[in-house]
C-alpha positions as CSV (number, residue, x, y, z in Angstrom):
1,X,0.0,0.0,0.0
2,X,1.0,3.6,-0.5
3,X,1.2,6.0,2.5
4,X,-2.2,7.5,1.5
5,X,-3.8,4.0,1.2
6,X,-2.3,3.1,4.6
7,X,-3.7,6.2,6.3
8,X,-7.1,5.6,4.6
9,X,-7.0,2.0,5.9
10,X,-6.2,3.1,9.5
11,X,-8.8,5.8,9.5
12,X,-11.6,3.7,8.0
13,X,-10.8,0.2,9.3
14,X,-10.3,1.2,12.9
15,X,-12.7,2.9,15.3
16,X,-11.4,6.4,16.1
17,X,-12.4,8.2,19.3
18,X,-11.8,11.5,17.6
19,X,-14.5,10.7,15.1
20,X,-16.9,8.4,17.0
21,X,-16.4,9.2,20.7
22,X,-17.2,6.7,23.4
23,X,-18.1,4.0,20.9
24,X,-14.4,3.8,19.9
25,X,-13.0,3.7,23.4
26,X,-11.6,0.3,24.6
27,X,-11.7,0.2,28.4
28,X,-9.0,-2.4,29.0
29,X,-5.4,-3.1,28.1
30,X,-5.9,-6.5,26.5
31,X,-5.4,-5.3,22.9
32,X,-2.4,-3.2,23.5
33,X,-0.8,-6.0,25.4
34,X,-1.5,-8.4,22.5
35,X,-0.1,-5.9,20.0
36,X,3.1,-5.3,22.0
37,X,3.6,-9.0,22.5
38,X,3.4,-9.5,18.8
39,X,6.0,-6.8,18.3
40,X,8.4,-8.1,21.0
41,X,7.3,-5.7,23.7
42,X,9.0,-2.6,22.3
43,X,7.7,-0.4,25.3
44,X,10.2,-2.2,27.5
45,X,13.1,-1.2,25.3
46,X,13.3,2.6,26.0
47,X,13.0,4.9,29.0
48,X,9.9,7.1,29.2
49,X,8.0,9.9,31.0
50,X,4.2,9.2,31.2
51,X,1.9,12.2,31.2
52,X,-1.9,12.4,32.0
53,X,-4.2,15.2,33.0
54,X,-7.5,17.0,32.0
55,X,-5.8,20.1,30.5
56,X,-2.2,21.0,29.7
57,X,-0.8,17.5,29.1
58,X,-0.1,18.3,25.5
59,X,1.8,21.6,26.3
60,X,3.6,20.0,29.2
61,X,4.6,17.0,27.0
62,X,6.0,19.3,24.4
63,X,7.9,21.4,26.9
64,X,9.6,18.4,28.4
65,X,10.4,16.9,25.0
66,X,12.0,20.3,24.0
67,X,14.0,20.4,27.2
68,X,15.3,16.8,26.9
69,X,16.1,17.3,23.3
70,X,18.0,20.5,24.0
71,X,19.9,18.8,26.9
72,X,21.3,16.4,24.2
73,X,19.0,13.4,24.6
74,X,17.4,11.7,21.6
75,X,13.8,12.2,22.5
76,X,10.6,10.5,21.3
77,X,7.3,12.2,21.7
78,X,3.8,10.6,21.4
79,X,0.8,12.9,21.6
80,X,-2.8,12.9,20.3
81,X,-4.9,13.9,18.5
82,X,-3.0,15.3,15.5
83,X,-4.0,18.5,13.8
84,X,-3.0,18.1,10.1
85,X,-1.0,15.0,9.7
86,X,-1.2,11.6,11.5
87,X,2.5,11.6,11.8
88,X,2.4,14.5,14.2
89,X,1.5,11.9,16.9
90,X,5.0,10.2,16.7
91,X,8.1,12.3,16.6
92,X,11.8,12.0,17.5
93,X,13.6,15.3,18.2
94,X,10.8,17.1,16.6
95,X,10.8,15.1,13.3
96,X,7.7,13.2,12.4
97,X,7.9,9.4,11.9
98,X,8.7,8.7,8.2
99,X,5.8,7.7,5.9
100,X,7.7,4.5,5.0
101,X,7.7,3.3,8.6
102,X,3.9,3.9,8.9
103,X,3.4,1.8,5.8
104,X,5.7,-1.0,6.8
105,X,4.4,-1.1,10.4
106,X,0.8,-1.3,9.2
107,X,1.6,-4.1,6.8
108,X,3.4,-6.0,9.6
109,X,0.6,-5.6,12.2
110,X,-2.3,-6.3,9.8
111,X,-2.8,-9.9,10.8
112,X,-3.2,-8.8,14.4
113,X,-5.6,-6.0,13.4
114,X,-7.8,-8.5,11.6
115,X,-7.6,-10.9,14.6
116,X,-8.4,-8.5,17.6
117,X,-10.0,-5.4,15.9
118,X,-8.1,-2.8,18.0
119,X,-8.9,0.9,18.1
120,X,-7.1,3.5,16.0
121,X,-5.5,4.8,19.2
122,X,-4.2,1.4,20.2
123,X,-2.5,1.0,16.8
124,X,-1.0,4.5,17.0
125,X,0.4,3.7,20.5
126,X,1.9,0.4,19.4
127,X,3.4,2.1,16.3
128,X,5.0,4.8,18.5
129,X,6.5,2.2,20.9
130,X,7.9,0.2,18.0
131,X,9.4,3.3,16.3
132,X,11.0,4.6,19.5
133,X,12.5,1.1,20.3
134,X,13.7,0.7,16.7
135,X,15.4,4.1,16.7
136,X,16.9,3.6,20.1
137,X,15.7,6.8,21.7
138,X,17.2,7.8,25.0
139,X,13.8,8.7,26.4
140,X,10.3,9.2,25.1
141,X,7.6,11.5,26.4
142,X,4.3,9.6,26.2
143,X,1.0,11.4,26.6
144,X,-2.1,9.4,27.6
145,X,-5.1,9.6,25.2
146,X,-7.9,9.5,27.7
147,X,-7.9,9.0,31.5
148,X,-4.9,6.9,32.6
149,X,-5.7,3.7,34.4
150,X,-7.1,2.0,31.3
151,X,-5.4,4.1,28.7
152,X,-3.4,2.1,26.1
153,X,-0.2,3.9,27.1
154,X,-0.5,2.6,30.6
155,X,1.6,-0.6,30.0
156,X,4.7,1.6,30.5
157,X,6.9,1.6,33.5
158,X,8.3,5.1,33.2
159,X,11.1,7.1,34.8
160,X,8.5,9.6,36.0
161,X,4.7,9.9,36.0
162,X,3.2,13.4,35.5
163,X,-0.4,14.4,36.1
164,X,-1.1,18.0,35.1
165,X,-4.5,18.6,36.7
166,X,-8.0,17.3,37.1
167,X,-11.1,18.9,35.6
168,X,-14.5,18.1,34.2
169,X,-14.1,16.2,30.9
170,X,-15.1,12.8,29.6
171,X,-17.4,12.3,32.6
172,X,-19.3,9.6,30.7
173,X,-16.1,7.5,30.7
174,X,-14.1,8.6,33.7
175,X,-16.7,9.3,36.3
176,X,-19.1,12.0,37.5
177,X,-17.0,13.4,40.4
178,X,-13.5,15.0,40.5
179,X,-12.4,12.2,42.9
180,X,-13.4,9.5,40.4
181,X,-11.7,11.3,37.5
182,X,-8.6,11.8,39.7
183,X,-8.7,8.1,40.5
184,X,-8.6,7.2,36.8
185,X,-5.7,9.6,36.1
186,X,-3.9,8.3,39.2
187,X,-3.9,4.9,37.6
188,X,-0.6,5.9,35.9
189,X,1.2,6.1,39.2
190,X,3.5,3.0,39.4
191,X,5.2,1.1,42.2
192,X,8.2,3.1,43.4
193,X,8.1,5.5,40.5
194,X,8.2,9.3,41.3
195,X,5.1,11.2,40.4
196,X,4.7,15.0,39.8
197,X,1.1,16.4,40.0
198,X,0.8,19.9,38.6
199,X,-2.0,21.2,40.9
200,X,-4.5,19.7,43.3
201,X,-7.8,20.6,44.9
202,X,-9.4,19.6,48.2
203,X,-11.2,16.8,46.3
204,X,-8.2,15.5,44.3
205,X,-5.3,15.8,46.7
206,X,-6.3,12.9,49.0
207,X,-6.8,10.7,45.9
208,X,-3.2,11.2,44.7
209,X,-1.8,11.0,48.2
210,X,-3.5,7.7,48.9
211,X,-2.5,6.0,45.6
212,X,1.1,7.3,45.9
213,X,1.3,5.9,49.4
214,X,-0.1,2.5,48.3
215,X,2.4,2.4,45.5
216,X,5.3,3.7,47.6
217,X,5.7,6.3,44.9
218,X,7.4,9.6,45.9
219,X,4.9,12.4,45.2
220,X,5.5,16.1,44.6
221,X,2.9,18.8,43.9
222,X,4.4,21.3,41.4
223,X,2.3,24.3,42.5
224,X,3.6,23.8,46.1
225,X,7.3,23.8,45.0
226,X,7.3,26.9,42.8
227,X,5.2,30.0,42.1
228,X,4.9,32.3,39.2
229,X,5.4,35.6,40.9
230,X,5.2,37.9,37.9
231,X,4.7,37.7,34.2
232,X,4.5,39.9,31.1
233,X,4.2,39.7,27.3
234,X,7.2,40.7,25.3
235,X,7.7,40.3,21.6
236,X,5.1,37.4,21.3
237,X,6.7,35.7,24.3
238,X,5.3,35.0,27.7
239,X,8.0,36.0,30.2
240,X,7.4,34.4,33.6
241,X,9.3,35.1,36.9
242,X,9.4,31.9,39.0
243,X,10.2,31.7,42.7
244,X,11.2,28.3,44.1
245,X,10.6,27.2,47.7
246,X,13.6,27.7,50.0
247,X,15.4,29.8,47.4
248,X,15.8,33.6,47.5
249,X,16.6,34.2,43.8
250,X,14.0,34.4,41.1
251,X,14.4,32.9,37.6
252,X,13.0,34.3,34.4
253,X,11.6,32.0,31.7
254,X,10.8,33.1,28.2
255,X,8.1,30.9,26.6
256,X,7.1,30.9,22.9
257,X,3.8,29.4,24.1
258,X,2.2,32.8,24.9
259,X,-1.0,31.8,26.6
260,X,-1.1,32.9,30.3
261,X,-2.3,29.4,31.2
262,X,1.1,28.1,30.3
263,X,2.4,29.4,33.6
264,X,0.8,26.3,35.3
265,X,2.3,24.0,32.7
266,X,5.7,25.7,33.1
267,X,5.7,24.9,36.9
268,X,4.8,21.3,36.2
269,X,7.5,20.9,33.6
270,X,10.1,22.6,35.9
271,X,9.3,20.2,38.7
272,X,9.5,17.2,36.3
273,X,12.9,18.4,35.3
274,X,14.0,18.7,38.9
275,X,12.9,15.1,39.6
276,X,14.7,13.9,36.5
277,X,17.9,15.7,37.6
278,X,17.6,13.9,41.0
279,X,17.5,10.6,39.1
280,X,20.7,11.4,37.3
281,X,19.5,12.9,34.0
282,X,21.9,15.7,33.0
283,X,19.6,18.7,32.4
284,X,21.3,22.1,32.8
285,X,19.3,25.2,33.6
286,X,20.6,26.8,30.4
287,X,19.0,23.9,28.4
288,X,15.7,24.5,30.2
289,X,15.9,28.2,29.4
290,X,16.7,27.7,25.8
291,X,14.2,24.9,25.2
292,X,11.2,26.8,26.6
293,X,11.9,29.7,24.3
294,X,11.5,27.5,21.2
295,X,9.0,24.7,22.1
296,X,7.0,25.3,18.9
297,X,10.2,25.3,16.7
298,X,11.7,22.2,18.3
299,X,8.6,20.1,18.6
300,X,6.0,21.5,16.2
301,X,3.3,22.3,18.8
302,X,0.4,24.4,17.5
303,X,-3.0,25.6,18.5
304,X,-2.2,26.9,22.0
305,X,-3.1,30.7,21.9
306,X,-1.4,30.7,18.5
307,X,-1.3,33.9,16.5
308,X,-1.7,33.1,12.8
309,X,-2.6,36.5,11.4
310,X,-2.1,40.2,12.2
311,X,-4.5,43.1,11.4
312,X,-6.8,41.8,12.6
313,X,-5.1,39.4,15.0
314,X,-6.4,35.8,14.6
315,X,-5.8,33.4,17.5
316,X,-6.2,29.6,17.4
317,X,-6.8,27.7,20.7
318,X,-7.7,24.1,21.1
319,X,-9.6,24.7,24.4
320,X,-12.6,22.5,24.4
321,X,-13.8,21.8,27.9
322,X,-14.9,23.9,30.9
323,X,-11.5,24.3,32.6
324,X,-9.7,25.0,29.2
325,X,-12.3,27.5,28.2
326,X,-12.0,29.2,31.6
327,X,-8.3,29.7,31.0
328,X,-9.1,31.2,27.5
329,X,-11.7,33.6,29.0
330,X,-9.1,34.8,31.6
331,X,-6.7,35.3,28.7
332,X,-9.3,37.3,26.8
333,X,-9.8,39.6,29.8
334,X,-6.1,40.5,29.6
335,X,-6.0,40.9,25.8
336,X,-6.2,44.3,24.1
337,X,-8.9,44.6,21.5
338,X,-11.8,46.8,20.4
339,X,-14.4,44.1,19.5
340,X,-14.2,40.3,19.9
341,X,-15.2,37.8,17.2
342,X,-15.4,34.1,18.2
343,X,-15.5,31.3,15.7
344,X,-16.9,28.4,17.7
345,X,-17.5,24.7,17.1
346,X,-17.8,21.9,19.6
347,X,-18.3,18.1,19.8
348,X,-21.5,16.5,21.1
349,X,-20.0,14.8,24.2
350,X,-18.7,17.8,26.0
351,X,-20.4,19.8,28.8
352,X,-21.5,22.3,26.3
353,X,-23.8,24.4,28.6
354,X,-21.0,24.9,31.1
355,X,-18.6,26.0,28.3
356,X,-21.1,28.4,26.8
357,X,-21.9,29.9,30.2
358,X,-18.3,31.0,30.4
359,X,-18.1,32.9,27.1
360,X,-18.6,36.7,26.8
361,X,-22.1,37.7,25.6
362,X,-20.5,40.9,24.1
363,X,-18.7,39.0,21.4
364,X,-19.9,38.4,17.9
365,X,-20.2,34.6,17.2
366,X,-19.7,32.5,14.1
367,X,-21.1,29.0,14.8
368,X,-19.7,26.2,12.8
369,X,-18.7,22.5,13.0
370,X,-15.7,20.2,12.2
371,X,-16.1,17.6,9.5
372,X,-16.4,14.6,11.9
373,X,-19.4,12.6,13.1
374,X,-18.9,13.7,16.7
375,X,-19.3,17.4,15.8
376,X,-22.3,19.2,17.2
377,X,-24.4,20.6,14.4
378,X,-23.8,24.4,14.0
379,X,-27.6,25.1,14.1
380,X,-27.9,23.2,17.4
381,X,-24.9,24.9,18.8
382,X,-26.4,28.3,17.8
383,X,-29.7,27.4,19.6
384,X,-27.8,26.3,22.8
385,X,-25.7,29.4,22.7
386,X,-28.7,31.7,22.3
387,X,-30.1,30.2,25.6
388,X,-26.8,31.4,27.2
389,X,-27.1,34.9,25.6
390,X,-24.6,34.4,22.8
391,X,-25.7,35.5,19.3
392,X,-24.4,34.9,15.9
393,X,-24.9,33.2,12.5
394,X,-24.1,29.6,11.4
395,X,-21.5,28.6,8.8
396,X,-21.0,25.2,7.1
397,X,-17.3,25.0,8.0
398,X,-14.6,26.7,10.0
399,X,-12.8,28.4,7.0
400,X,-16.1,30.0,5.7
401,X,-16.8,31.2,9.3
402,X,-13.2,32.5,9.7
403,X,-13.3,34.3,6.4
404,X,-16.5,36.1,7.4
405,X,-15.1,37.0,10.8
406,X,-11.9,38.4,9.3
407,X,-14.0,40.4,6.8
408,X,-16.1,41.9,9.6
409,X,-13.3,42.5,12.0
410,X,-11.6,45.9,12.2
411,X,-7.8,46.2,12.4
412,X,-7.9,46.5,16.2
413,X,-10.5,43.8,16.8
414,X,-9.6,40.2,17.8
415,X,-10.7,37.0,16.1
416,X,-10.6,33.7,18.1
417,X,-11.1,30.2,16.8
418,X,-11.8,27.7,19.6
419,X,-14.1,25.0,21.0
420,X,-12.6,21.9,19.5
421,X,-9.2,20.4,18.5
422,X,-10.8,19.2,15.3
423,X,-12.2,22.6,14.4
424,X,-8.7,24.2,14.8
425,X,-7.2,21.4,12.7
426,X,-9.3,22.4,9.7
427,X,-8.2,26.0,9.6
428,X,-6.4,26.5,6.4
């Protein structure tokens, strides 16, 4: 098969969560264990960092991959979903997996696909493990797909487990309380393996403490070790001043990921680096400083408060759940603009009412939908938004909506595209 035929086979033959939602979710590890056994257990042949969390796990994964790469380590990175190209999910030192590998791997694994009918995500995880083992990476940063305990990536025994935070998302699969969701994420905590949690609440802290104690896993809470004491925007960078517990000096970090919410991810990444240093990984402060300044360049991360056009400024952000949208709204309150234009599309299985309740009623809305079965119909979104006091017209696709928003926006207005990873992915 050609690469195009291979991708078509993977997209159409295998159930994809991004397209179908819960129907594609496999809630046990049987398939990934079978796939990896067939491949000779590649996940046991490289060191890894395992990252879960409701929000921020993608940004934190890319930050850590950038740091390790800059420190001189050959670094694998597995994230999901992709925006434009399937191969974005599997990278080494920022370079996507070659098309030839995707083709050859799929041909090799086809007999097992036909035998066990795995999900698309299970195949992509197995592919990443095989590629990282084959290429002999020094370490790989592996992001969970959904949850943690039953996620396909959770057959790893990593150097470090990282959980960014807990919020309301995928409640139909992970549980209807923060404690239940935290319990699923805490499933990545392994026996004796250090764990960094970005931030906790009264509900979630006891969950992590209990599981860490049961697993004899050293636990640190990043937000309790460091604080962002000041910040500013400077030449499209977010400059953050960080104070560390028991130290009198302050360190400045320049981030090319300009969203203010990245301050939380920064603290998580810094604590993860500190734990890795304690374990013997050679990561100089200069490497951390340099890496954080060029995360997008080194890893290819996109869609996090990303400026893609000036006059009027157009921002893309993949925020799609309540906690993520709250962060975007806080960012909007700090942004400088005359009028706000929001191109919005969402998927059906989110807490849509809660997200809409956060959005400003003063903005002009352009309701649309991504070209996937999970997408909420633009007309239905418009109706739900109207009940929340948000008004606007509907458009058949994101690019038509964005074109209209840019035409209406004045030079000092702001255009924001958000609500769904898949919507942002379709922006041309």
